Structure formats: C-alpha cells, structure tokens
C-alpha positions as CSV (number, residue, x, y, z in Angstrom):
1,M,13.1,5.5,-24.8
2,K,13.7,2.8,-22.2
3,I,12.9,3.9,-18.6
4,E,15.0,2.4,-15.8
5,L,13.0,1.8,-12.6
6,Y,14.7,2.2,-9.3
7,D,12.8,1.3,-6.1
8,T,13.9,2.5,-2.7
9,T,11.1,1.1,-0.6
10,L,13.6,-0.8,1.6
11,R,15.5,2.4,2.4
12,D,13.6,5.6,1.8
13,G,10.3,3.9,2.3
14,A,11.4,2.5,5.6
15,G,11.6,6.1,6.8
16,G,7.8,6.2,6.7
17,L,5.9,6.6,10.0
18,G,5.4,3.2,11.8
19,I,7.4,1.2,9.3
20,S,10.1,-1.2,10.5
21,Y,11.3,-4.0,8.4
22,S,12.9,-7.2,9.6
23,T,15.4,-9.0,7.4
24,Q,12.6,-11.4,6.3
25,D,10.4,-8.5,5.4
26,K,13.0,-6.9,3.3
27,T,13.7,-10.2,1.5
28,E,10.0,-10.7,0.8
29,I,9.6,-7.2,-0.6
30,F,12.8,-7.5,-2.7
31,N,11.5,-10.7,-4.2
32,L,8.1,-9.1,-5.0
33,L,9.8,-6.2,-6.7
34,D,12.2,-8.4,-8.6
35,D,9.4,-10.7,-9.9
36,Y,7.4,-7.6,-10.9
37,G,10.2,-6.4,-13.1
38,I,11.8,-3.4,-11.2
39,D,15.2,-2.9,-12.7
40,L,17.1,-1.8,-9.6
41,I,16.1,-2.3,-5.9
42,E,17.9,-0.4,-3.3
43,G,18.5,-2.4,-0.1
44,G,19.8,0.3,2.2
45,Y,23.2,0.8,3.9
46,P,24.8,-2.6,3.9
47,S,27.3,-1.9,6.7
48,A,25.1,0.3,8.9
49,N,23.7,-2.4,11.2
50,P,23.7,-6.2,11.5
51,K,20.2,-6.5,10.1
52,D,21.1,-4.8,6.8
53,T,24.4,-6.6,6.6
54,S,22.6,-9.9,6.9
55,F,20.1,-8.9,4.2
56,F,22.9,-8.0,1.7
57,E,24.8,-11.2,2.5
58,N,21.7,-13.3,1.9
59,V,20.4,-11.7,-1.4
60,N,22.3,-12.7,-4.4
61,S,21.1,-10.5,-7.3
62,D,22.6,-7.9,-9.6
63,K,19.5,-5.9,-9.0
64,L,20.4,-5.2,-5.4
65,V,21.8,-1.7,-5.0
66,A,23.9,-0.6,-2.0
67,F,23.5,2.9,-0.7
68,C,26.0,5.2,1.0
69,S,27.2,8.8,1.3
70,T,30.5,10.2,0.0
71,R,33.6,9.7,2.1
72,K,34.3,11.7,5.3
73,A,35.7,15.1,4.8
74,D,39.0,14.2,6.5
75,A,39.6,10.7,5.2
76,E,40.8,9.1,2.0
77,S,38.3,6.9,0.2
78,K,40.7,3.9,0.4
79,N,40.6,4.2,4.2
80,D,37.0,5.3,4.7
81,T,35.3,2.5,6.7
82,G,31.8,3.4,5.5
83,L,32.8,3.2,1.8
84,L,34.9,0.1,2.3
85,G,32.0,-1.6,4.1
86,T,29.6,-0.7,1.3
87,L,32.1,-1.8,-1.4
88,K,32.5,-5.2,0.3
89,H,28.7,-5.8,0.0
90,T,28.1,-4.2,-3.4
91,K,27.0,-6.8,-5.9
92,K,27.1,-4.7,-9.1
93,V,25.5,-1.3,-8.5
94,V,26.0,1.3,-5.8
95,C,24.1,4.6,-5.3
96,I,26.2,7.3,-3.7
97,F,24.7,10.6,-2.5
98,G,26.5,13.8,-2.1
99,K,26.0,17.5,-1.3
100,T,25.4,19.9,-4.3
101,S,25.7,23.3,-2.6
102,K,28.5,25.3,-1.0
103,I,26.3,26.0,2.0
104,A,25.6,22.3,2.6
105,A,29.3,21.5,2.3
106,E,30.4,24.2,4.7
107,K,27.5,23.9,7.3
108,I,26.7,20.2,7.3
109,L,30.0,18.6,6.3
110,K,32.1,21.2,7.9
111,T,34.4,21.4,4.9
112,S,35.2,23.6,2.0
113,A,33.2,23.7,-1.2
114,E,36.2,22.5,-3.1
115,N,36.8,19.6,-0.8
116,N,33.2,18.5,-1.2
117,L,33.8,18.2,-5.0
118,K,36.9,16.1,-4.3
119,M,34.9,13.9,-1.9
120,I,32.3,13.2,-4.6
121,Y,35.0,12.4,-7.2
122,D,37.1,10.2,-4.8
123,S,34.1,8.3,-3.6
124,V,32.7,7.5,-7.0
125,K,36.2,6.6,-8.3
126,L,36.7,4.0,-5.5
127,F,33.7,2.0,-6.8
128,T,34.2,2.5,-10.6
129,G,37.8,1.6,-10.1
130,N,36.6,-1.7,-8.6
131,G,34.3,-2.4,-11.6
132,K,31.1,-1.2,-10.0
133,R,28.3,0.8,-11.7
134,V,27.8,4.1,-9.8
135,I,24.5,6.0,-9.6
136,F,25.1,9.5,-8.1
137,D,22.2,11.0,-6.1
138,A,22.6,14.7,-6.2
139,E,21.1,15.7,-2.9
140,H,18.9,18.9,-2.8
141,F,19.8,19.4,-6.4
142,F,16.9,21.7,-7.5
143,D,17.3,24.0,-4.5
144,S,21.1,24.0,-5.0
145,Y,20.7,24.7,-8.8
146,K,18.4,27.6,-8.0
147,A,20.8,29.1,-5.5
148,D,24.1,28.5,-7.3
149,R,23.7,26.9,-10.7
150,D,27.5,26.7,-11.5
151,Y,28.4,24.9,-8.3
152,A,25.5,22.4,-8.6
153,I,26.7,21.5,-12.1
154,K,30.3,21.1,-10.8
155,A,29.0,18.6,-8.3
156,L,27.4,16.5,-11.1
157,R,30.6,17.0,-13.2
158,A,32.8,15.6,-10.4
159,A,30.7,12.4,-10.3
160,A,30.6,12.1,-14.0
161,D,34.3,12.6,-14.4
162,A,34.9,9.8,-11.8
163,G,32.8,7.4,-13.9
164,A,29.2,7.7,-12.6
165,D,27.0,6.6,-15.4
166,T,23.7,7.9,-13.9
167,L,23.2,11.4,-12.3
168,V,20.0,11.6,-10.3
169,L,18.5,15.0,-9.6
170,C,16.9,14.9,-6.2
171,D,14.1,17.1,-5.0
172,S,15.0,16.3,-1.5
173,N,12.7,18.8,0.1
174,G,9.8,17.9,-2.2
175,G,8.9,21.5,-2.8
176,T,9.9,22.1,-6.4
177,F,7.1,22.5,-9.0
178,P,7.0,20.1,-11.9
179,S,7.4,22.9,-14.4
180,V,10.8,23.9,-12.8
181,I,11.8,20.2,-12.6
182,G,11.1,19.7,-16.3
183,K,13.0,22.8,-17.3
184,T,16.0,22.0,-15.1
185,T,16.1,18.4,-16.2
186,N,16.1,19.4,-19.8
187,E,19.2,21.6,-19.2
188,I,21.1,18.9,-17.4
189,V,20.3,16.3,-20.1
190,R,21.9,18.6,-22.7
191,L,24.9,19.2,-20.5
192,F,25.6,15.5,-19.7
193,P,24.8,13.6,-22.9
194,K,26.9,10.6,-21.9
195,Q,25.1,10.0,-18.6
196,K,21.7,8.8,-17.8
197,I,19.8,11.5,-16.0
198,G,17.4,10.4,-13.2
199,I,14.8,12.0,-11.0
200,H,14.2,11.4,-7.3
201,A,11.1,13.3,-6.1
202,H,9.5,13.7,-2.7
203,N,5.9,14.5,-2.3
204,D,5.8,17.4,0.2
205,V,3.6,19.5,-2.1
206,G,1.7,16.5,-3.6
207,M,3.5,16.6,-6.9
208,A,6.1,13.9,-6.8
209,I,4.3,11.8,-9.5
210,A,3.9,14.8,-11.8
211,S,7.5,15.9,-11.2
212,S,8.7,12.5,-12.2
213,I,6.7,12.4,-15.3
214,M,7.8,15.9,-16.2
215,A,11.4,14.9,-15.8
216,V,10.9,11.9,-18.1
217,E,9.2,14.1,-20.7
218,N,12.3,16.3,-20.6
219,G,14.8,13.5,-21.1
220,A,15.3,11.7,-17.8
221,S,15.5,7.9,-18.3
222,H,15.9,6.8,-14.7
223,I,13.1,7.1,-12.1
224,Q,13.5,6.6,-8.3
225,G,10.6,6.2,-6.0
226,T,8.9,3.8,-3.6
227,F,6.4,1.3,-4.9
228,L,3.5,2.7,-2.9
229,G,4.8,6.2,-2.4
230,F,5.4,6.0,1.4
231,G,8.5,7.4,3.0
232,E,9.6,10.2,5.2
233,R,7.3,13.2,5.8
234,S,4.8,13.2,2.9
235,G,6.4,10.3,1.1
236,N,8.2,9.7,-2.2
237,A,7.1,9.4,-5.8
238,N,4.7,6.5,-6.1
239,L,6.3,4.1,-8.6
240,A,3.2,2.0,-9.0
241,I,1.2,5.0,-10.3
242,I,4.2,6.3,-12.4
243,I,4.7,2.9,-14.0
244,A,1.0,2.5,-14.9
245,N,0.9,6.0,-16.3
246,L,4.0,5.5,-18.5
247,K,3.0,2.0,-19.6
248,L,-0.6,2.9,-20.4
249,K,-0.5,6.5,-21.3
250,T,2.8,7.0,-23.2
251,D,5.1,5.3,-25.6
252,Y,8.0,5.1,-23.2
253,E,9.4,1.5,-22.7
254,V,8.7,0.1,-19.3
255,D,9.3,-3.6,-18.8
256,V,7.2,-4.9,-15.9
257,K,4.3,-7.4,-15.3
258,L,1.7,-4.6,-15.3
259,A,-1.2,-7.0,-14.5
260,D,0.6,-7.8,-11.2
261,T,0.6,-4.1,-10.1
262,T,-2.4,-4.4,-7.7
263,K,-1.3,-7.7,-6.3
264,T,2.3,-6.6,-5.7
265,G,1.2,-3.3,-4.2
266,R,-1.2,-4.8,-1.8
267,K,1.3,-7.5,-0.7
268,I,3.9,-4.8,0.0
269,A,1.3,-2.9,2.0
270,E,0.5,-6.0,4.0
271,I,4.2,-6.7,4.8
272,S,4.8,-3.0,5.6
273,N,1.8,-3.0,8.0
274,V,0.5,0.0,6.0
275,T,-3.2,0.6,5.2
276,L,-3.4,1.1,1.5
277,D,-5.3,4.2,0.6
278,N,-8.6,3.0,-1.0
279,S,-8.5,5.8,-3.5
280,M,-5.0,5.2,-4.6
281,P,-5.1,5.4,-8.5
282,Y,-4.9,2.1,-10.3
283,I,-4.5,-0.2,-7.3
284,G,-6.7,1.2,-4.6
285,K,-9.8,-0.8,-3.6
286,S,-12.1,2.0,-4.8
287,A,-10.0,3.0,-7.8
288,F,-12.6,1.5,-10.1
289,M,-15.7,1.5,-7.8
290,H,-18.9,3.3,-8.6
291,K,-21.6,4.6,-6.3
292,A,-23.3,7.7,-7.7
293,G,-26.4,6.9,-9.7
294,T,-25.2,8.0,-13.2
295,H,-21.8,6.5,-12.7
296,A,-23.1,3.2,-11.4
297,D,-25.7,3.0,-14.1
298,A,-23.1,3.5,-16.8
299,A,-21.0,0.8,-15.2
300,A,-23.9,-1.6,-15.3
301,K,-24.4,-0.8,-19.0
302,G,-20.8,-1.5,-19.9
303,L,-19.8,2.1,-20.3
304,P,-18.1,2.9,-17.0
305,F,-16.5,6.1,-16.0
306,E,-13.1,4.5,-16.2
307,H,-10.0,5.7,-18.0
308,I,-8.6,2.1,-18.5
309,N,-9.7,-1.5,-18.2
310,P,-8.9,-2.2,-14.5
311,E,-7.7,-5.7,-15.5
312,A,-4.7,-4.1,-17.1
313,V,-3.3,-3.4,-13.6
314,G,-4.8,-6.5,-11.9
315,N,-7.7,-4.5,-10.3
316,T,-11.5,-5.0,-10.8
317,T,-14.5,-2.9,-11.4
318,D,-17.1,-2.9,-8.6
319,V,-20.2,-1.1,-7.7
320,L,-21.2,0.1,-4.2
321,L,-24.8,-0.6,-3.1
322,S,-26.5,2.3,-1.4
323,E,-29.5,4.5,-1.5
324,Y,-28.1,6.0,-4.7
325,S,-28.2,2.6,-6.5
326,G,-30.6,2.1,-9.4
327,K,-32.4,-1.1,-10.5
328,A,-29.9,-1.8,-13.3
329,L,-27.1,-1.6,-10.8
330,I,-28.8,-4.0,-8.4
331,I,-29.4,-6.5,-11.2
332,E,-25.8,-6.3,-12.4
333,K,-24.6,-6.8,-8.8
334,L,-26.9,-9.8,-8.3
335,K,-25.7,-11.4,-11.6
336,S,-22.1,-11.0,-10.6
337,M,-22.8,-12.8,-7.3
338,F,-25.3,-15.3,-8.6
339,P,-24.6,-16.2,-12.3
340,S,-28.0,-18.1,-12.5
341,F,-29.9,-15.2,-10.9
342,D,-33.6,-15.5,-11.7
343,E,-35.5,-12.2,-11.5
344,S,-38.8,-14.1,-11.0
345,K,-37.7,-15.1,-7.5
346,I,-36.7,-11.6,-6.4
347,T,-37.1,-8.4,-8.3
348,A,-34.5,-5.7,-8.3
349,K,-37.2,-3.3,-7.2
350,D,-38.0,-5.4,-4.1
351,L,-34.3,-5.7,-3.2
352,L,-33.7,-2.0,-3.8
353,T,-36.7,-1.1,-1.5
354,S,-35.4,-3.4,1.2
355,L,-31.9,-2.0,0.8
356,K,-33.1,1.5,1.2
357,N,-35.2,0.7,4.3
358,L,-32.3,-1.0,5.9
359,E,-30.0,1.9,5.2
360,L,-32.6,4.1,6.9
361,E,-32.0,2.0,10.0
362,G,-28.3,2.5,9.7
363,Y,-27.1,-0.4,7.6
364,Q,-24.4,0.2,5.0
365,F,-23.8,-2.4,2.3
366,E,-21.2,-0.5,0.3
367,G,-18.1,-2.5,1.0
368,A,-20.1,-5.2,2.8
369,D,-20.8,-7.7,0.0
370,G,-20.9,-10.6,2.4
371,S,-24.0,-9.3,4.2
372,F,-25.5,-8.2,0.9
373,K,-25.2,-11.6,-0.6
374,I,-26.9,-13.2,2.4
375,L,-29.6,-10.5,2.3
376,A,-30.3,-11.2,-1.4
377,Q,-30.8,-14.9,-0.7
378,K,-33.0,-14.2,2.3
379,L,-35.3,-12.0,0.2
380,G,-35.3,-14.6,-2.6
381,G,-36.4,-17.3,-0.2
382,S,-33.4,-19.5,-0.9
383,F,-31.3,-18.8,2.3
384,K,-31.0,-21.7,4.7
385,P,-29.1,-20.7,7.9
386,S,-26.4,-23.1,8.9
387,F,-26.9,-22.3,12.6
388,E,-29.2,-20.4,15.0
389,I,-28.3,-18.3,18.0
390,L,-30.6,-19.4,20.8
391,D,-29.2,-17.2,23.6
392,Y,-26.2,-15.3,24.8
393,T,-25.1,-13.5,28.0
394,F,-22.0,-11.7,29.1
395,T,-20.5,-10.2,32.2
396,S,-17.7,-7.8,32.7
397,H,-15.9,-6.8,35.9
398,K,-12.8,-5.0,37.0
399,Q,-9.8,-7.2,37.8
400,E,-8.4,-7.1,41.3
401,Q,-5.1,-5.7,40.0
402,G,-4.6,-3.4,37.1
403,D,-7.1,-1.3,35.2
404,T,-8.1,-3.8,32.5
405,G,-11.6,-5.3,32.7
406,L,-12.2,-9.0,32.3
407,S,-15.2,-10.2,30.3
408,K,-17.0,-13.5,30.0
409,A,-19.5,-14.6,27.4
410,V,-21.9,-17.6,27.3
411,I,-23.5,-18.4,24.0
412,T,-25.9,-21.2,22.9
413,I,-26.3,-22.2,19.3
414,K,-28.2,-24.8,17.4
415,A,-26.6,-26.5,14.4
416,N,-26.8,-29.8,12.7
417,G,-29.7,-30.7,15.1
418,K,-27.5,-30.2,18.1
419,T,-27.6,-27.6,20.8
420,V,-24.2,-26.4,22.0
421,T,-23.4,-24.0,24.9
422,V,-19.9,-22.5,25.2
423,E,-18.5,-20.1,27.8
424,K,-15.3,-18.1,27.0
425,D,-13.3,-15.2,28.6
426,G,-12.0,-12.3,26.6
427,N,-10.3,-9.0,27.0
428,G,-13.6,-7.3,26.4
429,P,-17.2,-8.3,25.8
430,V,-16.9,-8.4,22.0
431,N,-13.8,-10.5,22.1
432,A,-15.4,-12.9,24.6
433,L,-18.5,-13.1,22.4
434,D,-16.4,-13.8,19.3
435,S,-14.3,-16.4,21.1
436,A,-17.4,-18.2,22.4
437,L,-19.3,-18.1,19.1
438,R,-16.2,-19.3,17.2
439,F,-15.6,-22.2,19.6
440,A,-19.2,-23.3,19.4
441,L,-19.3,-23.2,15.6
442,V,-15.9,-24.9,15.0
443,S,-17.2,-27.9,17.0
444,Q,-19.9,-28.3,14.3
445,F,-18.1,-26.8,11.3
446,P,-14.4,-27.6,11.3
447,K,-13.8,-25.5,8.1
448,L,-14.4,-22.4,10.2
449,K,-11.0,-22.9,11.8
450,A,-9.5,-21.1,8.9
451,V,-11.6,-17.9,9.4
452,T,-9.8,-15.0,11.1
453,L,-11.0,-11.5,11.8
454,I,-8.7,-9.0,10.2
455,D,-10.6,-5.8,10.7
456,Y,-13.3,-4.5,13.1
457,K,-14.8,-1.0,12.8
458,V,-17.5,0.7,14.8
459,R,-19.3,3.9,13.8
460,V,-21.8,5.8,15.8
461,I,-24.7,6.7,13.4
462,D,-26.7,9.2,15.4
463,S,-24.3,10.9,17.8
464,K,-27.0,13.1,19.2
465,S,-28.4,10.1,21.0
466,A,-25.1,9.9,23.0
467,T,-24.7,6.6,24.7
468,G,-28.1,5.4,23.4
469,A,-27.0,5.9,19.8
470,T,-27.3,3.3,17.0
471,V,-23.9,1.9,16.0
472,R,-22.8,0.2,12.8
473,V,-20.2,-2.6,13.0
474,L,-18.2,-3.7,10.0
475,I,-16.2,-6.8,10.3
476,T,-13.7,-8.0,7.6
477,S,-12.8,-11.7,7.7
478,S,-10.4,-14.0,5.8
479,D,-9.8,-17.7,5.3
480,G,-6.4,-17.1,3.7
481,A,-7.8,-17.3,0.2
482,S,-10.8,-15.0,0.2
483,T,-11.7,-11.8,2.1
484,W,-15.2,-10.6,2.8
485,T,-16.9,-7.9,4.9
486,T,-20.2,-8.1,6.9
487,V,-22.3,-5.5,8.7
488,G,-24.5,-5.3,11.8
489,V,-26.5,-2.5,13.2
490,S,-28.1,-2.0,16.6
491,T,-28.3,0.4,19.6
492,D,-26.5,-2.5,21.4
493,I,-22.9,-2.8,20.2
494,L,-22.8,-6.5,21.2
495,E,-25.9,-7.3,19.1
496,A,-24.5,-5.4,16.2
497,S,-21.2,-7.2,16.5
498,L,-22.9,-10.6,16.9
499,T,-24.9,-9.9,13.7
500,A,-21.8,-9.1,11.7
501,L,-20.0,-12.1,13.2
502,C,-22.8,-14.5,12.3
503,D,-23.0,-13.1,8.8
504,S,-19.2,-13.6,8.5
505,F,-19.4,-17.3,9.4
506,E,-22.6,-17.8,7.4
507,Y,-20.8,-16.4,4.3
508,K,-18.0,-18.8,4.7
509,L,-20.3,-21.8,5.2
510,S,-22.7,-20.8,2.4
511,F,-20.5,-19.4,-0.4
512,L,-16.9,-20.6,0.1
513,D,-15.2,-24.0,0.1
C-alpha cells in the first residue's frame, strides 16, 4: 500500500515554542521537503496575513496545500471571505478542518449540531466544485467518536458526500492510546471504502509516532505530521522517524530520498532555530554513537548495537571516547582519524592512559573530536603547533551608564616567526579574548576568517569548590563546510576558554583546507 506523506511543519510546526518563520524560511523548508519527496506540504492559511499570502503567491507547486476552517456559521460558503481567500490561493489541494462533536458546534461555533454538518458540506463543496482536491481534517475526532460515535461519523459523511477524497482522523489533544487509534481507524476504513483515511496525531502522551504507525497498520494510507515532530504543546508526530520506520521496517510503499533524512532534518532544525535532540532516533547526533565498553567494543569489531546501517538515513556510526573506552575502540578511533595510523609511534594503551588521566582533571573528549585529534598527534610526537600564546591580559570595568560591563583583552602570539600583539574590546572577557586572538591569528593565517564560533558551553565540574571550582569549556566551531568541537579545562574560565579556542584554530590549520 502506498502511504501519502503530508507535512505541516510550516503551519502546525510553527506553533512550537520559539519558532517564527519568515517568508524566506518557509520557502527554504518547502524546497527541502519537496526535494526529499514529501507528497503534500501544508503552507498555512494563505489569506491570514501578508507574510503567508506572499508565500503562497511565490510558490508554484501542486504539492503546496492551503489550510482553512469551515465557513462561518452565519454565512454562505460563496460569500465567506475566509474560504474565498483560501480558494484564490489554492493550487490544487486544500485541507479543511471542521468540528466533529455536538458540544464543539454548540459551545465553540455557537451554532446547532445540524448546521455544523451543513457547514462542513458547504465548505468542502465550494472547493470540489472548483476542481480542487479536498482533505478533511476531522478535529478532535477520537474524543468525539468516544463521546458520540454516530455524530462523529456524520461529520465525516458530510465531508465525503461533498467530495472530500481524504478523511483525516485527528487526535487533537494527543491523549488517545495507539490501541484505540488502531481500532477506531479500522472501523472508519471499513465505513468509508471510497476515501483515503488519514491520521493526524499529537504527542501529548509521547505516542504520536506509535499512533500513526498503528493507524497505518489498520488501513490508513495518509499520514500528517511535522518533519522533526515539533509543534504546539508536546509537538506532533515526527515524520522523519515514521518515514524511516515504514521504509526500513515494513513493506509499505514510501517514496522519499531516505539517505537524505538526516541532512534534511538537520537543515530544517537550523532554519527553525531549534536544537535537534541528540538522541532523536535515526537522525540525532547520538542515534548511532557508542560509549559503554561492551557497546563500543562491538562497534570497533564491526558488530555494533545498531538496528540498521546508519548510512541508510544519511547518519554515521561514531564512538565516544571516555574512561569507559577500551583499547580496541581507541585504535578504531585513531584509524578513522588517521588512515595511516602507526601503532609503533603511539600505542592505544598510552593514549588510553593519557585520556583517563586527563578526564580525572576534568577533560571530556566525548563529542570533542577536535581536541582528541590534536592530543593524539601530541602524544605521537607529530604535532607541530601553528602558533604560540606568549601572553594575555584582560581588564573589565563597569560602564558609566547602564549595568553592562566592558572588557578589554590584550594577547601576544608568535606565528610564522613573527610576534603579534593585539588589543580588543568585548562584551565580556571571553568575547574580548576571542576577538583579540582571532584578529591576531587572521593577520598570519587568512584562512581562519572563515571560522565562526557556533556554540559555547561551560560546565562546573566540582561545584563544592564554589567559585574556585574547575570548569570545562566546550566550543563548537565551523568554517561553513565542516564542524568541530574542542575542549579546555581549568579553574580559570578564561584559561579554559583560551585552550578550547586555540585548539579550535589549530584544528582548522592542521586538518582542514
């Protein structure tokens, strides 16, 4: 059975906390989903605001779906401004949502249960009569079906009689168990053999993915969700995971570029300004990472604790280096970083001992491959630093007006046989130090202009020492093509930051073009 994929990131996903899409953002995400192979992409309410209107006017694709509610209770469809505005911008497909319970009709729409059914019919008919495909989203369907089965079915029948070819059962509150969703979906599939039956699940009890799969197993052939699962409250069904599950674990037909799943998901997260959960199945950074001794050892021997080959979804296997790491893991890690790795220059035992000693001091190399690679070269005697920090000082003082402190850093480096001293201001000592170091190095190494700091984390390691505690600084940098993370540890946050910064620039100079 072919499964139709319907993504609502641009509408339902935009309801997620902290998400606000510009027209350009929406266009970029639409293009990503289109290229990936999503069948239908909901763009939002085309006549709701100038931004969405502009988006619909500038995207010319039959995959673009307009979204709207049924007509007003006291208006005819042919005169309803909301419906007419949506019809004007509908390319080929529209999704109309309507109430499916008497209580919702009476208390929310302030109309009778019978008029609500007429509203559904009239609204759908306006679009089908104009040659548009209509998908009907049956709002709160599972709750309505439980409270009044006959009326909920009448709401679906009104849409079907008006020509809707797809009836979507919405778990709008996200509180229905998958077993109930499966049973109910099966009954609706049998009652409406001429329509596609769809599922739109929310994740309020953490079961949106399971509910969607259960609906498919009971005859649903249309799935709605957001590509990364974000949305209002606890979010929507995660399409990326559902797609991978169906494609890799079942015989259902899903036509997408599966190997682009990770790339697509991470790009959407970046545009949405959302931090992708590292543990997200299939596409998370740690989805195929191994740290515990037995797991990491199995990975090193080619028998990892992995349910699929991560390359199938565009992800990679990785191992985290920590005190749990074994010799085989260290060797495997070194070989992945240095294809010509020679154990005679540095044994895995020596590196493991150094690694464990450094972690006792507070270093953490899991997720800090940049610093680990430099460490391996240092212990192997092949590391040649590109520059040397000769001295640095900084001062901070309160500005005359306002509460923000002003900082100044002076740093002296030696590189290419030259000594350079730079003084820079910043909105804090770390920022001033970063600015001064960056300026000094770029004067000697122009390629470093491309390096930007994209993440900075500080963790207090021994909190009992209060303000005298050791801190660990993790810095993630990028040159636009590659991303790497480095680490620094000290009781002085500036020294820890400087160590991580220096490693970051050394990594770019030593290992990247």
